C-alpha positions in Angstrom: -32.5 -37.2 30.4 -33.8 -36.7 27.0 -31.5 -36.7 24.2 -31.1 -33.9 21.5 -32.7 -36.6 19.2 -35.7 -37.3 21.0 -36.3 -33.5 21.7 -36.8 -32.9 17.9 -34.4 -30.0 18.4 -31.5 -29.5 16.1 -28.6 -27.2 16.1 -28.1 -24.6 13.3 -25.6 -27.3 11.0 -28.8 -29.2 10.4 -30.3 -26.8 8.9 -28.2 -24.7 6.9 -27.2 -28.4 5.8 -30.5 -28.7 4.4 -30.5 -25.3 3.1 -27.4 -26.3 1.0 -28.8 -29.7 -0.2 -31.9 -27.8 -1.3 -29.5 -25.6 -3.3 -28.0 -28.3 -5.0 -31.1 -29.9 -5.7 -32.8 -26.7 -7.6 -29.0 -26.8 -9.6 -30.4 -30.7 -10.6 -33.3 -28.5 -12.4 -30.8 -26.2 -14.1 -28.0 -28.5 -15.0 -28.7 -28.4 -19.1 -28.3 -24.9 -18.9 -25.7 -25.0 -16.4 -23.7 -27.5 -18.3 -24.0 -25.2 -21.1 -22.5 -22.4 -20.2 -20.4 -24.3 -17.2 -19.5 -27.9 -19.1 -17.8 -30.2 -16.7 -17.9 -27.4 -13.7 -21.4 -27.7 -13.7 -21.5 -31.1 -12.3 -18.6 -30.4 -9.9 -20.3 -27.4 -8.5 -23.1 -30.2 -7.4 -20.8 -32.9 -6.3 -19.3 -30.0 -4.4 -22.6 -28.9 -2.6 -24.0 -32.3 -2.0 -21.2 -33.5 -0.1 -21.3 -29.9 1.7 -24.8 -30.4 2.5 -23.9 -33.7 3.5 -21.3 -32.8 6.1 -23.1 -30.0 7.7 -26.1 -32.6 9.0 -24.1 -35.6 9.5 -22.4 -33.0 11.7 -25.5 -32.5 13.6 -25.6 -36.0 14.7 -24.9 -37.1 18.7 -21.8 -39.2 19.0 -23.2 -42.5 20.2 -26.6 -43.8 18.7 -29.1 -45.3 21.1 -29.2 -48.2 22.3 -31.3 -51.2 20.5 -34.9 -52.2 22.1 
């Protein structure tokens, strides 16, 4: 029986997490103007987006890692 990891299929949380991380990366490109407008809250927003994206990606992981060869 193949696991979900071996088939290459990912659930919706994985793709949403990647989209959120892409948004966080885009936010880094505009960090200068955003920090002028929002102050320290621009960095806080980036940290929240990065944490949420990683949380979504990690929630897609299977319960047990594959056995080593």
